[in-house]
Structure formats: C-alpha cells, structure tokens
RODREN-877341 format. One record per residue (C-alpha): residue number from 0; residue in one letter; x, y negated, z. Coordinates in Angstrom, 2 decimals, padded with zeros to 5 digits, m for minus. Each point is the difference from the previous one (the first is absolute). Example, Ala and Ser with C-alpha at 12.3 -4.5 7.8 and 13.67 -1.06 7.14 Angstrom:
REM residues 2
<atom seq="0" type="A" u="012.30" v="004.50" w="007.80"/>
<atom seq="1" type="S" u="001.37" v="m003.44" w="m000.66"/>
//
This chain:
REM residues 70
<atom seq="0" type="M" u="000.00" v="000.00" w="000.00"/>
<atom seq="1" type="T" u="001.46" v="m003.35" w="m000.99"/>
<atom seq="2" type="I" u="m000.99" v="m003.28" w="001.53"/>
<atom seq="3" type="S" u="000.13" v="m003.06" w="m002.21"/>
<atom seq="4" type="I" u="000.67" v="m003.52" w="001.21"/>
<atom seq="5" type="R" u="m003.58" v="m000.90" w="m000.84"/>
<atom seq="6" type="D" u="m001.31" v="002.77" w="002.29"/>
<atom seq="7" type="L" u="002.34" v="m001.12" w="002.78"/>
<atom seq="8" type="L" u="m001.09" v="m003.64" w="m000.19"/>
<atom seq="9" type="E" u="m003.67" v="000.92" w="000.22"/>
<atom seq="10" type="Q" u="000.46" v="001.66" w="003.39"/>
<atom seq="11" type="D" u="m000.68" v="m001.93" w="003.19"/>
<atom seq="12" type="D" u="003.01" v="001.64" w="001.64"/>
<atom seq="13" type="F" u="002.32" v="m001.90" w="m002.32"/>
<atom seq="14" type="W" u="m001.36" v="m003.33" w="001.20"/>
<atom seq="15" type="I" u="000.53" v="001.08" w="003.59"/>
<atom seq="16" type="L" u="003.57" v="000.99" w="m000.88"/>
<atom seq="17" type="L" u="000.61" v="m003.45" w="m001.50"/>
<atom seq="18" type="F" u="m001.37" v="m001.66" w="003.13"/>
<atom seq="19" type="V" u="002.15" v="002.11" w="002.34"/>
<atom seq="20" type="L" u="003.07" v="m000.64" w="m002.17"/>
<atom seq="21" type="G" u="m000.63" v="m003.73" w="000.25"/>
<atom seq="22" type="I" u="m000.30" v="000.15" w="003.76"/>
<atom seq="23" type="F" u="003.15" v="002.12" w="000.26"/>
<atom seq="24" type="L" u="002.05" v="m002.36" w="m002.17"/>
<atom seq="25" type="L" u="m001.12" v="m003.05" w="001.98"/>
<atom seq="26" type="N" u="000.49" v="001.52" w="003.45"/>
<atom seq="27" type="W" u="002.89" v="m000.27" w="002.45"/>
<atom seq="28" type="P" u="002.46" v="002.77" w="m000.97"/>
<atom seq="29" type="L" u="000.37" v="m001.03" w="m003.64"/>
<atom seq="30" type="L" u="m000.49" v="m003.69" w="000.70"/>
<atom seq="31" type="S" u="002.96" v="000.03" w="002.38"/>
<atom seq="32" type="L" u="002.27" v="001.18" w="m002.82"/>
<atom seq="33" type="A" u="m000.46" v="m003.37" w="m001.70"/>
<atom seq="34" type="T" u="001.20" v="m002.09" w="002.93"/>
<atom seq="35" type="G" u="003.34" v="m001.76" w="000.02"/>
<atom seq="36" type="E" u="001.72" v="m002.99" w="m001.49"/>
<atom seq="37" type="F" u="m000.04" v="001.24" w="m003.60"/>
<atom seq="38" type="R" u="m001.82" v="m002.37" w="m002.39"/>
<atom seq="39" type="I" u="m001.38" v="000.37" w="m003.51"/>
<atom seq="40" type="F" u="m000.22" v="m003.30" w="m001.90"/>
<atom seq="41" type="G" u="000.19" v="m001.76" w="003.35"/>
<atom seq="42" type="Y" u="m002.92" v="001.89" w="001.57"/>
<atom seq="43" type="P" u="000.44" v="002.40" w="002.91"/>
<atom seq="44" type="L" u="m000.12" v="003.65" w="m000.99"/>
<atom seq="45" type="I" u="m003.01" v="000.68" w="002.24"/>
<atom seq="46" type="L" u="m002.16" v="m002.50" w="m001.91"/>
<atom seq="47" type="V" u="001.07" v="001.43" w="m003.35"/>
<atom seq="48" type="Y" u="m000.74" v="003.54" w="001.22"/>
<atom seq="49" type="I" u="m003.49" v="m000.94" w="001.24"/>
<atom seq="50" type="L" u="m000.79" v="m001.85" w="m003.22"/>
<atom seq="51" type="V" u="001.17" v="002.88" w="m002.21"/>
<atom seq="52" type="V" u="m001.93" v="002.63" w="001.98"/>
<atom seq="53" type="W" u="m003.12" v="m002.17" w="000.07"/>
<atom seq="54" type="L" u="000.16" v="m000.64" w="m003.75"/>
<atom seq="55" type="M" u="000.67" v="003.68" w="m000.68"/>
<atom seq="56" type="I" u="m003.12" v="001.01" w="001.96"/>
<atom seq="57" type="I" u="m002.12" v="m002.56" w="m001.85"/>
<atom seq="58" type="L" u="001.39" v="001.05" w="m003.38"/>
<atom seq="59" type="L" u="m000.56" v="003.71" w="000.67"/>
<atom seq="60" type="T" u="m003.53" v="m000.68" w="001.20"/>
<atom seq="61" type="Y" u="m000.75" v="m002.02" w="m003.12"/>
<atom seq="62" type="I" u="001.47" v="002.62" w="m002.33"/>
<atom seq="63" type="F" u="m001.85" v="002.87" w="001.66"/>
<atom seq="64" type="E" u="m003.29" v="m001.91" w="000.06"/>
<atom seq="65" type="R" u="000.26" v="m000.88" w="m003.70"/>
<atom seq="66" type="W" u="001.02" v="003.55" w="m000.94"/>
<atom seq="67" type="I" u="m003.21" v="001.61" w="001.24"/>
<atom seq="68" type="P" u="m002.76" v="m000.16" w="m002.62"/>
<atom seq="69" type="D" u="m003.40" v="m001.30" w="001.05"/>
//
C-alpha cells in the first residue's frame, strides 16, 4: 500500500503533527540553542530563528491548505 502526499495532507493527524512541530521548535530546548552574541545582518540570532520558524510554519500551512482540493 502506498500513501501519496495528497492522501497524507487530507488527514487530520498531519495538521496535528504540524502544530506539535511548531510548538516544539518554538519551545525552550531548541530556542536556547539560538542564544548568544552571534548576529545575522545585525539582528540577534534568536530573533532570526523565531522569524524563520514562524514564517516556515505559515508557509507550510498555506501550502498544505492550498494543496487539498475542495
């Protein structure tokens, strides 16, 4: 039995997985890895990390929502 991406995106479990992944990436253990004096384009690494994770979650949500036919 093969599972296509379309079948995976139509399952509610996938949305729960995306939510849990977002919480995990924005929680203490991984967030503490981005602390320090390192800067990217003059911005602290922690701000860049939060922005990238936040935009990644929004982008994945948009892509998955548009992928599912009505």
